[in-house]
C-alpha positions as CSV (number, residue, x, y, z in Angstrom):
1,X,18.3,-5.2,0.9
2,X,15.5,-4.2,3.2
3,X,13.5,-1.0,2.4
4,X,13.1,1.5,5.2
5,X,10.3,3.9,5.9
6,X,12.6,6.8,5.3
7,X,13.6,5.4,1.8
8,X,10.0,4.8,0.8
9,X,8.9,8.3,2.1
10,X,11.7,9.9,0.1
11,X,10.6,7.9,-2.9
12,X,7.0,9.2,-2.4
13,X,8.3,12.8,-2.3
14,X,10.0,12.5,-5.7
15,X,7.8,9.9,-7.6
16,X,4.3,10.2,-6.0
17,X,4.2,13.8,-4.8
18,X,0.3,13.8,-4.5
19,X,0.5,11.1,-1.8
20,X,3.3,12.9,0.0
21,X,1.5,16.3,-0.1
22,X,-1.6,14.6,1.2
23,X,0.3,13.3,4.2
24,X,0.6,9.6,3.4
25,X,3.7,8.1,5.2
26,X,5.1,4.7,5.7
27,X,5.6,4.0,9.5
28,X,7.0,0.5,9.4
29,X,7.8,-2.2,6.9
30,X,9.0,-5.8,7.4
31,X,9.0,-8.9,5.3
32,X,5.5,-9.7,6.3
33,X,3.7,-6.4,6.8
34,X,3.6,-2.7,6.0
35,X,1.9,0.1,7.9
36,X,1.1,3.6,6.7
37,X,-0.6,6.5,8.3
38,X,-2.4,9.6,7.0
39,X,-4.1,12.4,9.0
40,X,-7.3,14.1,8.0
41,X,-6.3,17.7,7.1
42,X,-7.5,20.5,4.9
43,X,-5.5,19.3,1.9
44,X,-7.0,15.8,1.9
45,X,-10.6,16.5,2.9
46,X,-13.9,16.0,1.1
47,X,-17.0,18.2,1.4
48,X,-18.3,16.1,4.2
49,X,-15.6,16.9,6.8
50,X,-13.7,13.6,6.4
51,X,-10.8,12.3,4.4
52,X,-11.3,12.0,0.6
53,X,-11.6,8.4,-0.5
54,X,-8.7,8.7,-3.0
55,X,-6.3,9.7,-0.2
56,X,-7.4,6.6,1.8
57,X,-6.8,4.6,-1.4
58,X,-3.3,6.0,-1.8
59,X,-2.4,5.0,1.8
60,X,-3.9,1.6,1.4
61,X,-2.2,1.0,-1.9
62,X,1.2,2.0,-0.5
63,X,1.0,-0.7,2.2
64,X,0.7,-3.3,-0.6
65,X,3.0,-1.8,-3.1
66,X,5.8,-1.3,-0.7
67,X,5.7,-5.0,0.2
68,X,5.8,-5.9,-3.5
69,X,8.7,-3.5,-4.2
70,X,10.6,-4.9,-1.2
71,X,10.2,-8.5,-2.3
72,X,11.2,-7.7,-5.8
73,X,14.4,-6.1,-4.5
74,X,15.2,-9.1,-2.4
75,X,14.9,-11.5,-5.3
76,X,17.3,-9.3,-7.4
77,X,15.4,-10.1,-10.7
78,X,14.0,-7.7,-13.3
79,X,10.3,-8.0,-12.4
80,X,7.4,-5.6,-13.3
81,X,4.5,-4.8,-11.0
82,X,1.2,-3.2,-11.8
83,X,-2.1,-2.7,-10.1
84,X,-4.8,-4.0,-12.4
85,X,-7.8,-3.6,-10.2
86,X,-8.8,-2.2,-6.8
87,X,-11.9,-2.8,-4.7
88,X,-12.6,-0.6,-1.7
89,X,-15.2,-0.6,1.0
90,X,-15.6,2.6,3.1
91,X,-17.3,1.9,6.4
92,X,-17.0,5.0,8.5
93,X,-16.0,8.6,8.1
94,X,-12.2,8.9,8.1
95,X,-11.3,11.7,10.5
96,X,-8.2,12.1,12.7
97,X,-5.2,9.7,12.1
98,X,-5.9,6.7,9.9
99,X,-3.6,3.7,10.0
100,X,-3.5,1.3,7.1
101,X,-2.0,-2.2,7.4
102,X,-1.2,-5.0,5.0
103,X,0.0,-8.3,6.4
104,X,0.3,-10.3,3.2
105,X,4.1,-10.2,2.8
106,X,4.4,-14.0,2.7
107,X,1.8,-14.2,0.0
108,X,3.8,-11.6,-2.1
109,X,6.9,-13.7,-1.7
110,X,5.2,-16.9,-2.8
111,X,3.7,-15.1,-5.8
112,X,7.0,-13.6,-6.9
113,X,8.8,-17.0,-6.5
114,X,6.0,-18.6,-8.6
115,X,6.6,-15.9,-11.3
116,X,10.3,-16.6,-11.3
117,X,9.8,-20.4,-11.4
118,X,7.2,-20.5,-14.2
119,X,8.3,-17.5,-16.2
120,X,4.6,-16.5,-16.4
121,X,2.8,-13.5,-15.1
122,X,1.1,-13.9,-11.8
123,X,-1.8,-12.2,-10.0
124,X,-1.9,-11.6,-6.3
125,X,-4.7,-10.0,-4.3
126,X,-3.4,-8.0,-1.3
127,X,-5.7,-6.6,1.4
128,X,-5.2,-3.4,3.3
129,X,-7.3,-2.4,6.3
130,X,-7.6,1.2,7.5
131,X,-8.4,1.9,11.2
132,X,-9.0,5.1,13.1
133,X,-7.3,6.0,16.4
134,X,-10.1,4.1,18.3
135,X,-9.3,0.9,16.4
136,X,-12.5,1.1,14.3
137,X,-12.2,-0.1,10.7
138,X,-12.9,2.8,8.4
139,X,-12.0,1.1,5.1
140,X,-10.9,-2.2,3.6
141,X,-9.3,-2.5,0.2
142,X,-8.2,-5.3,-2.1
143,X,-5.5,-4.5,-4.6
144,X,-5.0,-6.9,-7.6
145,X,-1.3,-6.8,-8.4
146,X,0.1,-8.3,-11.6
147,X,3.7,-9.4,-11.4
148,X,5.9,-10.8,-14.2
149,X,9.5,-11.2,-15.3
150,X,10.7,-8.7,-17.8
């Protein structure tokens, strides 16, 4: 069963309210990619008139985490997922609407299949890129997801 942006945004409201309140939203999700957006507002600002880095991190993490959740649902196995590490590079001030995209869905699928086949925990590194409305990259993030059968 495919996850929809509406289902994931409802999940955010109930399970990750900080992301929801800050304005993080899933715009689209498919088997291969996920796109989120967040707008610079008073609630998510830093003292330098731009978006706080942790809000950008939430939006970036959601692009990767939603792909992992969706793939786990498709395999219909009891699989755990956990972010073990995150690296972020912030290149420009994040103002206006920022769009994050992860296109590593196929990598997620291969990793989950490998975890099922071997019965061992697996690590996958997923990249999320944030761009402003002009198409300039404002941040890149790598999320190290650990996946294993329960």
